[in-house]
Phi, psi and omega in degrees: 000136183267150176280166173304319183295326177290318176296314172301317183291315173296327177287314176304324172297318180300314178299326187290333179284346182278133174298169179299314173306311183294324177292320172301314176293329175294322185291312180308314186289311176302316175300321172306319187269354175272337193303324180272350175291157174284156191300318191295335182282321182301320182303325189294301182302322183300320182288321183296312180300313177307322182290320177283319184203109190292331184287316178297318180298315183302313177302316174302309174317301187293323176299313176310312181286339175293327188279344183291145175307139184083355172272137177286113183278006183260151174076035179289137180270050181277000000 
């Protein structure tokens, strides 16, 4: 069994090898799966991604907020 620190560093290494387009598709995929979950459930993966890669976590957080009712869904910086 791996520790959380090992998992984080492993994921960080994986994210570094993704192209810009691949990272964008991954963010869109994650956001799409999180949209139907309650806020408290959505926050944990955002926090985990932010620990691994602050910019990636911010993109997931920004994408989440765009999908909420009353938010403008245009101009997403994904």
